[in-house]
N, C-alpha and C positions, 0 to 999 in steps of 0.2 A: 298497099297503103298501110294496112294494119300491121303487116310484118315490119315495114320500115319504122312505124311508130313504136312498135314493141322493141325493136333493136335500139332505137334512139333512147327509149326509157331505160333499157338495160345499161346502155353506155353512160347515161347520166348517173344511174345508181352506182355503177362501178367507179366512176370518177369521184362521187361523194364518199364512197368507202375508202378510197385511196387517200383523199384529203384528210378524212377523220383519222385514219391510221397514222398519217404523217404528223398531224398536229398532236396526237396523243403521245407519239414517240418523243416529241420535243418537250412536252410538259411533264412527263413521268420523272419523278425524282429518283436519283440513283439509290440503289439498295444499300443501306448502311451495313458495314461489316458487323458481325455479332461481337458483342463485348466478350472478352475472355472470362470464362467462368471463374468465380472466386474460389480459392482452395477451401477444402473442408476444414472446419474448426479443429477437428482431431489431428489432422495433418499439420496444421500450424502449431498446435500445442506440442506435438511430438518433436517437431523441428526445434522449437525453443527449449524443450526439455533436454534434447541431445546436446545443444549448445551449453546449457547450464551444467550438465553432467561432465562436459569436457573442460569445465572451469572458465568458460567464456560467459561470465555473468552478465556483462553489459550487452553483449550481442543477444543473449537470451531475453533480457528485458526489452530490447528493441523489437524482437520478434513477438513477444507477448503484447506489446503495445499495438503492433500491426493487427494482431488477432482481435484486440479490444476494439479497434476501429472498424474492422470488417464485421464483427459480431457484437454490436454495442449492448445487447441485452444480456449477454452471457457474463457470468461472474468469474469464470475460471482464469482468464488471463490476469485479472486484477489480483486474485488471490495468490497466484504464483509470484507476481511482482512484490506483493506485500511480504510474503514469506522470505523471498530473496533479500529484500531490504532489511528485514528483521534479523536474519542470520548474519548480515554484514554489519550489524550494529548501527544501521542508519534508521533510528527509531522514528524520527519525524516523517521520513518518506514512507516507512512501513505503515504508520497511522493513516497517512493520506490515502494510500492505495487500499488499505483495509476498509476505509470509509466508502470507497467506490464499490467494494463488495457488498457492504450493508445497504447501499442504495438499491442494489438488485435483489438482495436477500437479507432482510433485517435479522433473521434468525441464524445466520451462519456462525457457528460456534468458534471456528478457527479465527475468523476475522475479528470477532469480539475479544478473543483471547490475545491476539496480536496487539490490538488497541490497548487493552488493559495492562499487559506486561510492558509494552513499549512505553506507555505513559508512566508507569512506576519506575522504569529504569531512567527515563529522562528526569523525573522528579528526584530520584535518589542522587543522580549526578549533580543536579542544581543545588539540592540541600547540602551535599558534601562541599560544593564550592562555597556556598554561603557560610557554612560552619567554619571552614578554613579562614574565611575573611571576617568572621564574627559579625556578620551583618544581618542575621536572622532576628528581627525585632519588630515590635509594633503589630500592626494588623496581619502582616505576613506570618509572623510567629504564631499568632492566635489561630489563623486559618490553617497553618501547617499542623498545629496541635489537634485541631478538629478533624483534619484529614487523617492524621495518624490514629486517632481514636476510632474513626469510622473503619479504617483498614483493620485495626485490631479486632473490632467487633465482627467484621465480615469474615475474617480468617479464623476467628475463635482463638486468638492468641493474646496473651498478656503483653508480650513484647514483640515488636515488628522484626527487629534484627537481634537474634540471640547473642549475648556477649561471648567473647572468646573464652575458652576454659582457662582458668588461672593456672600459671605454672606452679609446679610443686616446689615449695620452698622449705629449706631446713629451718628448724626451730632456731630463732635468734632472739636475743634480748631485745625488748621493745626500745625503739629509738626515741630519744627525747629531744626537745628543743626546737629551735628555728629550722635546723637542717631537715628534720623529719617532716615538718609542716610544708617546707618548700618542695620536698620530694613528693609528698602527697598531692600537692597542686599540680606538679608536672605530670604525674601519672593520670590525674583526671583530665588534663588537657590532651594527653595522648589518646585516651579512650574516646574523648569527644570527637577528635579528628578522625579516628578510625571508624566511628559509628555516626553517620550523619543524622540518624534518628534519635541519638542519645538525648537531645534536648526536648524531644517530643514525647518521651515515654511517660 
């Protein structure tokens, strides 16, 4: 009797174990495959640098942008993009990307330089256009003069854009009359269009 009771107990326990095993097999979630490891930053930068050296600038920029997404705290991809845009004369884009560098490292000298020089080149271009159109007046003119003064003081220069050396002329008798005055005005206009900062000195 005791043996039968023991065997029955063992049979019940074995049946319970089988049921639990079957149920746990049904509820176990499948193991998710491991995500592919993201490439190392240096590898991504090297690949972009190789594309840039091969003259494939837009492909390099796309690779640097991928590196910036993969490593959002790193400034290196943004700095490379800013420098590439600056070298291409795309000063607005260069400034935008250099600002991304400064978000990550406010003391980055190269990014600050790219912003300063790109800004000056954009300003020079705009002032040159305004000078040609003779539309530099009012508060814009005053603000431009203040900016030119600040730049002169910062650079320690009396003149922002040095004048071109005067051509050597042979001694000639001084011209008189209206023709000479007209010629002098034409020369001043030529100098003003050649030097966009001429009105700001």
